[in-house]
C-alpha positions as CSV (number, residue, x, y, z in Angstrom):
1,M,28.2,-0.6,5.1
2,S,25.3,0.2,7.7
3,E,22.8,-2.3,9.3
4,I,20.1,-0.5,7.1
5,W,21.8,-1.1,3.9
6,I,22.3,-4.6,4.8
7,V,18.4,-5.0,5.6
8,V,17.3,-3.3,2.2
9,I,19.8,-5.6,0.3
10,V,18.8,-8.8,2.2
11,V,15.1,-7.7,1.9
12,G,15.3,-6.9,-1.9
13,A,16.9,-10.0,-2.7
14,T,14.5,-12.0,-0.7
15,T,11.6,-10.1,-2.8
16,V,13.3,-11.0,-5.8
17,L,13.6,-14.9,-5.0
18,F,10.0,-14.9,-3.8
19,K,8.8,-13.3,-7.3
20,A,11.0,-15.7,-9.0
21,T,9.2,-19.0,-7.2
22,G,5.9,-18.4,-8.9
23,P,7.1,-18.9,-12.3
24,L,9.7,-21.4,-11.5
25,F,7.2,-23.6,-9.8
26,L,4.1,-23.3,-11.7
27,A,5.9,-23.6,-15.5
28,R,3.1,-24.1,-17.8
29,R,0.3,-24.8,-15.4
30,T,-2.5,-22.6,-14.5
31,L,-3.8,-21.9,-11.0
32,P,-7.3,-23.3,-10.3
33,P,-10.0,-20.5,-10.3
34,R,-10.7,-20.2,-6.6
35,V,-6.8,-19.6,-6.0
36,L,-6.8,-17.4,-9.1
37,A,-9.8,-15.3,-7.3
38,L,-7.9,-15.3,-4.0
39,V,-4.7,-14.1,-5.8
40,E,-6.3,-11.5,-7.7
41,V,-7.7,-9.7,-4.4
42,L,-4.5,-10.3,-2.2
43,A,-2.3,-7.5,-3.2
44,P,-4.9,-4.8,-3.3
45,A,-6.2,-5.9,0.2
46,M,-2.6,-5.8,1.7
47,L,-2.3,-2.5,0.2
48,A,-5.3,-1.2,1.8
49,A,-4.3,-2.7,5.0
50,L,-0.8,-0.8,5.0
51,V,-2.3,2.4,3.9
52,V,-5.2,2.4,6.7
53,T,-2.3,1.4,9.2
54,Q,0.0,4.1,8.5
55,A,-2.7,6.5,8.4
56,V,-4.0,5.8,11.9
57,A,-0.8,4.2,13.6
58,G,0.8,5.7,16.7
59,D,3.1,4.6,19.2
60,R,0.8,1.8,20.3
61,E,-2.3,4.1,20.3
62,L,-4.7,5.2,17.1
63,V,-3.9,8.6,16.1
64,W,-6.7,10.8,14.5
65,D,-5.0,13.5,12.6
66,E,-4.5,15.1,9.2
67,R,-3.4,11.8,7.7
68,L,-7.0,10.2,8.1
69,L,-8.6,13.4,6.6
70,G,-6.0,13.1,3.6
71,L,-6.7,9.3,3.2
72,G,-10.7,10.3,3.1
73,A,-10.3,12.7,0.6
74,G,-8.1,10.5,-1.7
75,A,-10.7,8.0,-1.2
76,A,-13.4,10.6,-2.4
77,A,-11.5,11.4,-5.2
78,V,-11.2,7.6,-6.5
79,A,-14.6,7.0,-5.8
80,L,-15.4,10.0,-8.2
81,R,-12.8,8.1,-10.8
82,A,-10.2,11.0,-10.8
83,P,-6.7,10.0,-12.3
84,L,-4.0,8.7,-9.7
85,L,-2.1,12.1,-10.1
86,V,-5.2,13.8,-9.0
87,V,-6.0,11.5,-6.2
88,M,-2.6,12.0,-4.9
89,V,-2.7,15.5,-5.1
90,V,-5.8,15.9,-3.3
91,A,-4.8,13.6,-0.4
92,A,-1.7,15.3,0.0
93,A,-3.4,18.9,-0.3
94,T,-5.7,17.8,2.1
95,A,-3.5,16.6,4.5
96,A,-1.3,19.7,4.4
97,L,-4.0,22.4,4.7
98,T,-5.3,20.5,7.6
99,L,-2.0,20.4,9.4
100,L,-1.9,24.2,8.3
101,L,-5.2,25.1,10.0
102,I,-5.4,22.8,12.9
């Protein structure tokens, strides 16, 4: 088994353990309202940070290329309340066309 598969299995197992700890530790208790509000916005904030990082990250420098235009087009589609599939197609098509034309 290669090192990559070992890392994938370890990360997967760790993820399952982290997900299991919440219900085990909380049992039937509820979180305080302030903590619950933080938990509710944590996942979208992390996802947004990962998307932006992937859109403009290069080899130790910022890269402004077709990915950023695709991200912008996808954001515009979200702002117009398009379905998720449409958002993905708009973002991908914009990035692909930009790459083709530039």
